[in-house]
N, C-alpha and C positions, 0 to 999 in steps of 0.2 A: 436756212432750213439745214444745212450741212453741219453748221455749228452746232446747232440744236442736237442734231444727232449725235453728235462726239461727244457732247455733254452727257447725253442720257446713256452713251456706252462708257463714257468714264464712270458714271454714278454706278451702272450695272456691275461694272467689274469691280469695283471699290466694295459694292454688296457681296460679291463672291468671295472677294478675298476675306473680308471680314466675317461671314459665315463659316469660311474654313478654317479660320483662326480659332473662332469659339469652339467647333466641332473638335478640333485638336485638342484645346486645353479640358474640354468636358471629357474627352475619352481619358487624359492623362489624370483627372480628378477622380475617376470612377474604376481605375483599374487595379482592384482588389488592394488597394493600399501600397501599391508596390514603390511609388513614390510619390511626392509633394511639393508644391510650390512656396517659396519663402515668401513670408507675408511682407518682408521689407523688399519694397521695389527701389532700383537703383537709376536715378535720374540720368537721362543723358540725351542732349538734342531735342529739349522739349518733350520726349516722348518716354512712357515709364518701360523699363526693361524687365525682363523676367528673371529672376535669380538662378543659379544653378539648382538643378535637381539632386536631390539628397536622399539617397535610400536609406531605409529605416530598418534594423537588425534583422536578419532573417528573411528579408525581402527578395523574392525571386519573381514576384510578379502573377505566377501561377501556381495552383494547388498542385500538391504532390511531385514538386519539381525537385524537392531534395529530399534526402533520407541520411539518418544518423543511427550508427550502431553503439549502444552503451552498456556500461556494467557499474555496478557499485555494491556499497553494504549497506544493510537496513537491519532493524529488528526483526524483520521477517526472513533474514537470510542474505544470499548472494543474489542479487538482481541483475537480470539484462531486459534491455529495452530496444524499442526500433521506435524510431520519431519520423514523421512526415508533414509539412506544411500544409494547412488547409487556407491559410491568407498570411499577410504580413504581421498579423497580432497573434494568431491563433495556431497552435500545432497538436497534433494528435499523435499519443504516446502508449500502446499496449506494452504492457511488461510482463515479468514472471520472475519469482523468488523461488528458491529451495536451499535447504540445510538440512543435515542430519547430525545427530551428536547423542553419543551415550555416556551415562555416568551412574554414579551410584549415590543414594543420598539416604538419608534417616528422617521419618517422620511419627512423632509419637512413639518413639522407640522402635518402629518398624523399619528395618532396613529392605530397601527397593533398588532394583536395575531398572534404570529409567533410558527410554529412548526419547528424544526429542525428533520430531518429523514436522520441518516447516516445508508448506508447499503450496503456494498461491500465485494467482495471476489476476491481472486487471486492466483497465485503459483509463487514461487521465487526458483532459483537453488542457494545454499548457496555453493561458491567455497571458500575453505580455501588453498591458495596459499603457507602456511607456516605450521610448526607444531605447532605454537601457535595457538589462539583463533581468529586471524584476518580473516575477509571474506569480499567477494564482491558478492552482491546479485541482479541480473540482474530478472526480472519478468514480468508477465504481470498481469494486473487488468483485469479480466475478465467482472465482473458484479460491475457496478457503478451505484448506487441508491442515491447515497447524493445529498439532496436539501434542500431548506427552502421555507415553504409554507407559506403565509399569509392574513390574511382578515382584512379590514378595514370598521370601519364606525365612519364617521366624524360627531359628534353633529350640528345641525342646528346653525348657527352663528360663528363657528369654522372657522379661517381663516387657509390657508396651503397655500404652494408655490411650483408652478413648473416651472422650469426653469428661476427664478428670478422674476416671477410675482405672486402676492398676489391675491387669490381668497377666497370666503367664501360659506362654506356648507349652502345651503338653509334649512329653517325650514318647517317641515311638512305642507303643505296646500292643504285641499280637493278641495278648489275651483279650483287652478291651476292645482293640481296633483302634485305637488312638494314634493319631498322627500329628506333627507338628501343624501350627496354623502356616496357613499359606495365603495368597490373594493376588489380587491384581486390580489395577486402578486406570482411570483414563481420565485426562484433563482435556478438553475440547475447548478451542478459543473460535469457534464459529456459530455461535447461536443463530446470527444473523448472516444469512448468505442466499443472495448476494449482499453486500454491503456497501454502503456510502463511503467515500474519501475525500478527504480535501487536504491540500498542503500548498504551502508558500515558499517560494525559494529564489533562487539567483542562478543564472546561469543559462543561454540559450543553446540548446544542442545542435541548433542551426545557424550557426554565426554567420555574419555578413560576410566577415573576411577569415581566411583560413579555415582548417578543417578540425583542430583539437577544442574541446570544451571541458572545462570540469565542473560539471553542476553539482549544486546540494538542495535540499529540500528540507522543512519541517512542517509537520502535521499529524493526523491521526485517519483511523481507518473504524469505523463505528461498527464493529463485529458483533456487539451486544454481549450480554453477561457470560462468563465460562461456564461450563457445567463440570461438573466432577462426578464419576462414578467409581465406588468402590466395593468390591466383593471380598469376603473373606470365608475360608473354609478350614477344615480340621478342627483340633480340637483345642481348648483354652481352659485354662482352671484360675480359682478364686485364688488359691495360695502358692507357694512355691514350692511346698512338699507334695501338691499334687494329689491331695486328698478329695478335692471339690472338683471335679472336671466335667466338661460335656461338650457333645458336638455342637459347634456354633451354628449348624444348619438344622437343629432339631427345632421343632415347633410347638413342644411342650414342656421342654425342661426351662426351668426359670432363670437360670443361669445363662442359658443360650437365647432366652427372648430379652434379659437386661443386656447381653453383649450387643446384639441386633438394634436394639433400641440407642445405645451408646453409639454406635457405629452410624445410625442414621443422624444424631445430633453432632458427631464430629465431622461427617462430610457437610453438613450445614455451614459449619463454622469456618469447615476451609473455604467452600463457594464464597461464603460471605468475605473472608479475608482477599478472595482473587476479585472482587466486584469491579475495582478500577479497571482491571482489563477489558472492561466492556468497550472501552474507547482505546484503541490499541495504537501505539505510539508509532510513528514513521519518521524516522532520521535517516536518510540517504546521501550518500556522497560517493560521488561516480566521476566517471571519465566517459568522454562520447566522441566519435570520429563521424564528420558528417561526409557527404558527397553529391553533386548533381545529378540528377537521374535525366533531366533533358535541358536544351538551352532555354534561356530567356524567351 
């Protein structure tokens, strides 16, 4: 009897050991991908031994255990970002971009002072399907204030063209009340707001070793077709001698009505030329520094 009890106790002890080992292995396999077991077992003493646990990149095993601050340059301006991990293969990355620039340009003979204002912000999910730095990043552009505004003053006697027709800006005349042509324009790059974004790139801003990384990405923001608005005021003439002139805002003068019609047609052409920008390119090159928020 005592021998039977010993055998039963030994079997019970072995079952407890096997159950404990199975629990440990299951917990390791479901720890948010922080580690994995090598499929090649190393034989030894008639038993299969477990290969050393290997961490995959950016793995800490816990969500929000790491953070990275980054900066870069893209067609949307100077970009700053904040990245944290959700699991071993997925990071979340809020970002913002800004850039301002002023310049002068001429369009259809009309000289303008332009201001480029780039301000946008969004969030991306960086998915790393492999153990390498390759990633796919779908996201949303929550705010898009990217636009170009311009003001124009056409000196008297200067010619300009609208829809293939040449006109002349009138010289100031106190008797007739004529003033040179002036106007303003606005090019907006945010018809779709918020907008979907998708990029692919290389470089994990939460590396397994070290703190610094140099990521880059290529993709697009689907911002919708640009919109162009142009307003002209002042007086314009058919001839350089300024014998046939009119206030552009007139609702009855045939010359004014023709100018307004040609202006609308010209704006339509400009809008069509800019239509490719409905898919706004993203090409970001940057640098990031990561650090831990808590222990594993």
